[in-house]
N, C-alpha and C positions, 0 to 999 in steps of 0.2 A: 469097705473093701473086706477089712478083718471080719465085721459083724455078718456079712452075706456068707463068708466061708463058714465061719462057726454055726451058721444056721442052715447050711447046704442050700444057698440060695446061688445058683449058676450065674456068672458073669460071662458073656452078655446075653445068655440064653434067657434066665429070668428078669433080669434087669440090667439097664445099660447106665454105665457111670461116666461122666465126664468132667474132667477137672478144669480149671480157668487160669491157671499160671504157667504151666509148661515147665515145672521144676525138673530138675536133673534127675530125680527119683522117678519120676513118670514114666521113664521108658525102662527102668531097672526093677519094677515090681511086676508080680505076677497076678491076673494079668495086666499086661501094660496099660497105662492109663490114657485113653483120649483126652486131648486138652486144648486149649486155645492159647497160642504163642502171641505174645505182644511186643510189638517193636519198644523196648525199654529204652535204648539210647535214645531213639528218636522223640519219644514221649518225655525224657528227661530234658534234651535240648531245648524243645519247644516251651516246655514248662519253664526253663530257666530264663529264655529269652522274653517270654511274657512277664515274667515276673520282673525283670530288669526293666522292661517297658513300663509297667506299672510304678515302679520305684523312681524312674526319671520322668514320670507324667506324660510319656509318649502315648500311653495308653490309657483311657478314662472309662471304658464300659466294659462289660463282660463281653468274652468271645466264645465261639463254638468253634473246636478243634476236632477233626476227625483224624484217624489213624487207621491203618491198615492191620488186621489182625488175622492168624491164620488158623484154621482147624487142622489139628494134626491127628489124624485118625489112628488108633492103636486097637489093641485086642479088646478092650474093655468094650467096645461097640462095634468092631469090625465085622462080624459076622452079619450084623444087621445092614450095615452099609454097602456088602457085596451081593445085593440082588435080592436077599430076604425081604418079604413084604411085611410091612409093619402088621401085627396083629393086636388088637384091642380087647383085651379080656373083661 
């Protein structure tokens, strides 16, 4: 985002930027950063449970776990999500 500003690239008019971890700073920078929020506590609990099952031999094969993530739309993409059509140049 800093490089965009230094090169007169407008966010979100010229480029859209999205983060992937919803850090606290994401909502406090300019423009605020659209990001993905992860259910960190749920992921940690499931990971610990699976690890304990492997250690105690209750689980002997690989597993796939899905968790819900949330897209938090902020100003780094907001104008495009408010009805403006996507334009490919």
